[in-house]
N, C-alpha and C positions, 0 to 999 in steps of 0.2 A: 363194679370193675369190668373193664372190657377185656375180651379174650385176646391172648397173645396171638392166636391163630388169625384173628381179624386184623390185628395190627400188622403182622408180617405179610398177610395177603394184600393189605392196602399198600404197604411199602414196596411190594414186588413190582408194581407198575411204574414205569418211568414218568408218565404223565402225572400221576398222583404225587410222586416225589417232587416233581417240578412245581406243582401247586403248593405243596408244603413249603418249599424254598421261597416261593413268591410271598407266602403269608408271613414269613419271618420279617418282612418289611412293614407289616401292618395288615389290618383287615382290608378286604377287597370284595367287590361285587362279582357275581358269576361272570358277567360280561367282561369285566376287567381281567379276570383270570383266564378267560377264553382267548383274549387277543393274541398271545404269542403262539397259539396252537392252530393247526389247520382243522378245527372242529367247531361245531356249533356250541353256543352257550348251553343248550340242552344236554349235549354230550358231556360237557364239563360239569354240569349239575349232577350228572350220574356219578362222576368221579368223586365229587364232593359228598354225595350220599354215602359212598363207600368209606370215605375218610371220617365222616361223621359217625357212622356205625362202629368204626374201630376206636372212636374216642379221640381222634387226632385233630378234629376240626369242630368248632361250634358254628352254627348258622342261625341267623335271625332275619326276619322280614322287616323291611323298611319300605312301606308302600308296596309297589310291585316288584321291588328288587330284593334279592337274597344277598345278605352280607355274610361272608365267611371270615372266620378268625382262627388262628392257631390255638390249639389246646395241648398242653405238654404232658398231662398226667399219664396217658397211655404210652407215650414215647418214653417217659422215665421208667415205666414198668418194663418195657422191652429192653431198654438200656441196662437196667439192673439184671435182667435175665441173661443178657449177653455177657455182662461183666462177671457174673457168677461162673459161667462156662469158661470165660477167658482166664480167670484166675486159676481154675482147676487145670486147664491145659498148660499154663505157665509152670505150675507146680510139677506136672508130669515131665515137662521138658527139662526143668532143673534137675529132677531125679535122674533122668536119662543122661544128662551131661555129667553128673557126678559119677554115675555108673560107668560111662565110657572113659572118663578120666582115670577112674580106679583101674579099669581093665588095661588101659594104655600104660599105666605105671607098673603093672605086674610084670 
């Protein structure tokens, strides 16, 4: 299992988030992923390394090219963690609303 710290650190960078969005359309080479950015394929490869370490991207070699594809397991773990916190906060807000309504009615 990949660390939530690695997942959130990977997602903190806008370039890496853009790479993930691009990969929702299907697998792509590093060169293809580099096209929309003002950076070299080598720089994009470093971002893919971070995403791979976090478990968000798989990569494979096809001749001299590296092919990246989206991997959802680590993202699902992060989503689950966020959802647990979200439901806890929603419960607290509901309790606060009930408390304030009760105080207002007094």
